[in-house]
N, C-alpha and C positions, 0 to 999 in steps of 0.2 A: 504494500500500500504506500502510495506516495506520501511524502511528508505533508504537503499542502492539504491532501485529503484528510489526513489525521487531524490537522488543525481545524478543517471545516467541520468534521464530525463532532469534535469537541465544542466548536462554536454552536452547532445545532443543539447539542445536549444542554449546554449552559443557557441558551436562549429559551428553549422550551421549558426547562426547569424554572428559570427565573419568571417566565410568563405564568406558569401554573402556580408557583409559590406566591407570586405577587397577587394573583387573582384570589388565592386562598386568603392571603393576608388582608386584602381589602374587604373581602367578605367577613373576615374576623373583626376588622375595624368597625364595620357596620354593626355587627353583633355587639361589640363592646359599647358603641355609641348608644345603642338601644338600651343596654343594661345600665350603663353609668350615667347617661345623659350628657349634655354639653358641659356642665360644671365638672362632672366626674372625668370627662375626657380632658378638660383643661388641667385638672389636678394631676391626672396621670401623665400628661405631657410635661408638667413641671418636674415630676419624678424622673421621667426618661431623659430630660435635658441633662440632669446630673449623671444618670446612668450611662448615657452615651459618652459623656466626657470621661467617665471612669474607664470605659472600654478603650478609649483612645490611649489613655495612659497605661493601661494594662497590656495592650498589644504593641504600642510604641513602634509602629512601622515594621514589625517583625514578619508579617505575612509577605509583604513585598520583598523584604530582604531574603526570606527563604526561597521565594520563587527565583529571584535573580541568582543567588548563590548556587542553588541546585541546577538551574539551567546552564550556568557557566561551567560547573564541574562536570556535568553530564556531556556538555557540548565539547569539552576537551578530553573526553575519555577517562574520567576519573570518578567511577561510581562510588568508590570508597570515600572520596571527598564529599560526595553528595550526602552520604550517611553522616559524616562528621559535621557537615553544615547543619543538618537537621538537629543533631544533638545539641550543637551550640545554640541554635535558635530556640529550642525547647527550654534550655536553661535560662536564656535571656528572658523568654516569655514568663517563666515561672517566677523569676525574681521580681519583675515589674508588676505582675498581676497580684501576687501575694502582698506586696507592699501597698498597692492601691486598695486592695480589699481591706486591709487593716486600717488604713486611713479613713475610708468611708464608714466602716463599722464604728470606729472609735469616735468619729465626729458627726455621726448622723443627726444627733440631736441639735447640734450647733447649725448644721447645714439646713435642716428643716425649719428651725425657728428663725434664724438670722438671714440666710440666703433666700429661702423660698417663702418665708413668712407664712408657712403652713405646717403646723404640728402634725397634721394628718399624713404627711409624707415620710415621717421618720421610720416607721416600721417597714415600709416598702423599700426604702433606701438600704436598710440593713439586709433585707432578704435578697435584693438584687446583687449586693456586693458579693454574696457567696458564690455567684456564678462566674465571677471575673477570671479566676484561674482556668476554668474550663474553656472559656471563650478565647483566652490568649493561646492556650496550647492547641486548641482546634484551629486557630488561624494559621499556626505554623504548619500543621498537617495538611490543611487545605492548600496552602501555598506550595507545598511539596507536590501534591497531586496535579496542580496546574502546571508546574514546571515539567513534570514527566509526562504530561498530556494524557492523564488517566482520570479526567474529571468525572467520569461516570461513577466512580467510587464515592467521591465527596458529594456528588449530586444525590445519590441514593440516601446518604445520611441526612442531607438537608430535608428530603421528603419526610423521613421518619421523625426527625427533630420537630418539624412543623406539626405533624399529626399528634405527637406526644405532647407538645406545648399546648395545642388547642384543647385536647382531651383533658389534660391536667387542669387547665385554666377553667374550663366549663365545670369540672368537678369541684374545684376549690370555690368558684363563685357561687355555686349552688349551696355550699355550706356557710359561707361567710358574708354574702351580700346583704343579708338582712341586718347585719350589725352596723351598716353605714358605709360611706364612701372610703373611709380609712382602711377598713378591712377588705372592701371590694378591690381596691387598688393593690393591697397586699396579696390578695388571692391571685391577681393577674401576674404579679411579680413571682410568686411561688411557682406558677405554671411555667413561666419563662425559665426559671432556674432548673426545673425538672427536665425540660427539653434540652438545655445546654449541657447538662451532666450526661445525659444519654448520648448526645451527639459526640462529645469528646471520647467516651468509651468506645463507641463504634468506630470512629475515625482511627483511634489508636490501634485497634485490632486489625483494621484493614491495612494500616501502614506496616505493621509488623509482618503481616502476611505477604505484602508486596515486596518487602526487602529480604525475604528468605532466599538464601543462596547467593546473595551479593557479598562480595568480599568485605570482611569486617576489619581489614587492616587500617592503619592510620595514614596510609598514603593518600595525600590530598594536595590540593593547590596551596600555594604559599599564603600565609597571613589570613587564614579564614576568619579569625575573630576580628581582626582589624578591618577586613573587608566587610564583614557583617555590620560592624558599627558605622563604617563610612557610608553604607547604603541605608541602614535603618535610622540612624539618628537625624539626618536632614529631613527624611520623610516623617519621622516622629515629631520633630520640632514644628514642622509645618502643620501636621495634624493637631499637635497640642494648641498651636496658635489658633487654627481655624475652629477647633472644638471649644476652646475657652471663649473665643469671641462669639461663637454660635450660642453657647450656653448663656453668656452674659446678655446677648441680644434677646434670647428667648425669655430670660428673666426680666429684662427691661421692657418687653412688650406689655405684659400685664401691669407692670409698674407705671409705664408711660401712659397706658390707657386709663389707669386710675387717676393719674395726675391731670389727664385731659377732661375728667368729669364723670367717667363711667364708675359704676359701683364695682366692688371687688368681685362679686359674682358675675357681672357682665364682662369684666375684663378677662377673667379666667375662662369664661364661655367662649369669647371671641378667640382667645389664644388656642383653645381646644379645636375650634372650627378650622383655623389656619393650619396648625401643625398636625392635628390628628385626623382631619378629614380631607382638606384641600391638597396638601403636599403629596400624600400617597397617590392621589388620582393624577396629579400633574406629572409625577415621576414614573407612573406605571408603564407607559410605552417605551421608556428608555431601556427596557430589558435587553434588547438586541445590542445596543451600543455599550451597555455595561459589560455584557459578556465578551464583546470584542475587546473592550478596554483591558479586561483581565488577561485575555489570551495573548494580546500583542506585546505585553511586557516581556515575557521570556523570549519571544521572537525577535524583538528589537534588541534585547540584550545580547542574544547570540549573534545577530547580524553585526552589531558594533564590535563584539569581541573577535569576530572573524573577518573584520574589515569588508563586510559585504554591504557596502553603502548603497549600491544600486537597488538591491532588494529592500533595504531598509526604507529608502525613499519611496519605492513602489508601494510598500505596505502602508506607509503614512498617508500617501495621496489617496489610495483606495478607501481607507477607513474614514478619512476626513470627508471625502465627497459623499460617502454613504451617510455619515452623520448629518451633513447639510440637508440632503434630500429628506431623510426621515424626520428631522426636527422641524423643518419648515411645514411639512404636511401635518404633523401633530399639532403645532401651534395654531394653525388656522382652523383645524377641526375643533380644538378645545375652545377657541374664541367664539366660533360660530355656534357651537352646541353646548355652551357652558350651562345655560339654564336647564336644558334637558338632562345633562349629566348630573348636575347638583341635585335636582329634584328627584330623578329616578333612583340614584344610588343612596342618597341620604334623606331625601324629602326635606331639604334644608336650603332656603333661599340665600343664606349667608355663604354657604359653601359654593353655590352657583356663582355668586358675585366674585368671590376670590379666585375661582377657576378662570373667569373671564379676565380679571385684572392681571393675573400672572401668566396667562397664555402667551402673550407676545414675548415673554422672557424665555420661553422654552428653548429656542435654538441656542441661546447663550448658555443656559444651564447644561444642556446635553453636550454641546461641543466643548465646553470648558472641561468637563470630566474626561473627555477623550484626549484633549490636548495635554491635560495634566498627566495622564498615564503615559502618553508618548514621551513627554519630557523625562519622566522617571525611567522609562525603558532605555533611553539613550544617555543616561547618566547626567541628566540636567536637573536632578531633584533639588539641588541647592537653589537654583534660580526659581523653581516653583515655590520653594519655601519662602524666599524673599518676597515674591509677589503676594503670596497669601498673607504674610505678616503685615505688609503695607496696607493692603485693602481691608484687612481685618481691623486695623486701628481706625481707619476711616469709618468702618461699619459701626463700631462702638460709639464713636463721637456723634455720628449722625443720628443713631438710634436714641441716644440720650438727649440730644437737643431737639429733635423733630417730633418725637412721639407725644410728649406732653402738650405741644402746641397744636399739632395737626392731626393727632390721634392716628387712626389706621392709615390715612394717606401718607403720613410721615414714614410709616413702616414700608409702604410700597415704594416711595421715592428712594429710601435708603437701599432697599433690595435691588432696585434697578441700577442705581449708580454703581454700587460696589460690585455687583455681578458683572456688569459690562466692563468696568475697569480691569478687574482681575482677568477676564477672558482676553481683553485686548493686549495686556502685558504678556500673558502666556503664549498667545498666538504669535505675537511679534518675535518672541524668543525662538519659537519653533521654526518660523520662517527663516530666521537668521542662521540657525545651525543645521538646517536641512535644505533640500531643494523643493520644498512644498510651494506650489503656486496656487493661489486661490482663484477658482474659476467663477468670476462674477457673472458671466453669461448664464452659467448653469443655475446659479442662485436665483437670478431674475426669472428665468424660464420656469423654475420650480414653483415660484410664487404664483405665476400665472396659471400653472397646471393645477395647483390645489384650489385656486379660486374657480377655475373652470369646472373642476370635479364637483365642488360643492354646489355650483349652479345647476349642473346637469342632474345631479342626484335629487335636488329639490324638485326639479321639473318631473322626474320620473316617479317620485314617491313622496307623499306628504308625511310629515312627522306626526306621530300620535303619542302625545305625552302620557296617555293613560296606559299604553302598552309598552313596557320596557323592552320586550323582545324586538318589536318593530324599530325601536330607536337604535338598538345595537346592530340590527340588520342594515339599517340606513347608514350607519357609520362604516360598516364593512363594504357596502356598495360604493360609498364615496371614496374609500381607500383604494378599491379595485379600479375605479375610474381614474384616480390620481396616478396609479402605477401605469395604466394604459397611456395616459397623456404624457407621462415622463418618457415613455418609449417613443411615442410619436414625435416628440420634440427633441429627441436625442439627449435628454438628461440621463437616461440609461442607454448606453451606446452598445453597438454590436460587439465591441471589444469586452465590455462588461459581461455580456451574455456568454461569450466564448470562455472567459475566465471562470465563470460559474460552472459551465459544462466541464471544464478541465478538472474541476475538483472531484468529479464523479468518474473520470476516466480510469481505465485499468492501469496497473503498475507497468511502467516502461523500463 
């Protein structure tokens, strides 16, 4: 089987898995929204803001470092070096995650009372902290399976983890929800911990099975630990900065809304609608691009290590153009059908409003993630870290100044300015260090194609808000027309089609 075919099969696996898991997750979010209500969702989002920050400190860029190191060792014919790299990364992850877990547990009361101004979050914070070592070690093993292109194993574990998490959460909610929102949120946290523990145990068993028969000698590439730190720490510091800022911003949102005149309950409810309802929908279609972003990291790393710059530039151009086409289509669809999506999925007009307001930013959000991973894959993670730190500082300042005065409009202004600035800086760096050329004609034609697709679909079929199935069929019809128009106007070229066909060709 050709190498490119293996990559494509892994891409399909990751995409389908991400699509299914994200669909399940959104359905689960709808279930939680019905159980907890808008205030409960807002309270839970406050908890997860700290939890996600803790995860970043626990993992500290180690998944990316594992993928890079294992890919480099395997690419240079040193399987024993790959083993040693994984051992080093597991030790790194354990140290950081246990330290973070201890900090959260010991300071949960202070964080809940002083940072979140919500004593009802303390119990959930302590429960969530228990899962941090499992998450960190699982990220190392997942990075390994991505590097050796055996994502089917980590994918199977993700399915089981999600099923266990949902089943455990439903069970715990049935027991504790009657005791109030504090215990309801703790029940959700306990369900998540159960899923993470099972996930780590399964991944570790699969890893041990996969490495049976591989040389256990210490023969490896030079300076594995220093290479690990050189890769992981810039990524970690960038993630620290982004996560700290994101956490501060998320905590400033309800604070700023209260300052603008909203009550505490209204502020937390609005926060819950934005973070717990709107963003999962906005990011749902990005599953394909996220899967590609993960897989191209080891590919670009190997290309750079082997001085295969033509192949590296070819991959970058293909993936970037795919991101442009997909993100433009999604943005227009979400903007046009925001009301239908918000009301159909959540029966919530606020969610519909925020989907509409954030839809134009979708191309920036999707492409920024792709460009960021490309920079990391070609050893430009330090540049990425600098840009993230700079825009993060601006984010905090603008959130603090604008929200009390302009309420939710201040949040939207801040989000637009900082996202666009970060993307512009990252893209400029990528263009400077590679031969990426932005095809503006393709971008303009893609916009006209999606506008035409929406118009044709509306003429062919009226939207029925009462019937969710018809709404989804209408979206599928619009997407199909969009793809057809992309081909007609050469946004998808004959060369693109030949390249896809080559992925399925027999080994030569």
